[in-house]
C-alpha positions, 0 to 999 in steps of 0.5 A, spaced: 500 500 500 502 506 498 502 512 503 497 516 499 492 511 500 494 511 508 493 518 508 486 518 504 484 513 509 487 516 515 481 515 520 481 508 519 488 507 519 490 511 525 487 506 530 492 501 527 498 506 528 496 507 535 497 500 536 503 500 533 506 506 536 502 506 543 506 512 545 503 517 540 497 521 543 490 522 540 493 529 539 499 527 535 495 523 530 490 529 529 496 533 528 500 528 523 493 527 519 496 522 515 502 525 513 508 521 513 513 526 514 509 528 520 509 521 523 516 520 522 518 526 526 513 524 531 516 517 532 523 520 532 520 524 538 516 519 542 521 513 541 528 517 541 530 514 535 533 516 528 530 518 522 532 512 518 529 507 524 523 511 524 522 510 516 524 503 516 518 502 521 513 505 517 515 501 511 514 495 515 508 497 517 505 499 510 507 492 508 503 489 514 497 493 511 498 490 504 499 483 508 492 484 512 488 487 506 490 480 502 489 476 508 481 475 507 482 473 500 487 468 502 482 465 507 476 465 503 480 461 497 482 456 502 475 455 505 472 455 499 477 449 497 476 445 503 468 445 502 469 441 496 
């Protein structure tokens, strides 16, 4: 999933962001408003990590969103195969 999609659905994904980075406050999430550079900065600030580490974590998070989106399809395919 590209970050523009996350930004466009920020309200949906902000809960997952908070699960991943629990030190981010609701105010932080509102301020970030889906902007990747703002998220990088807040993660750096709250966790005391380098920009590269924060970006790496966000890239991993984005990849996990992709995996979660395709997971129900995989489950449906397996379930359909088991019903035969």
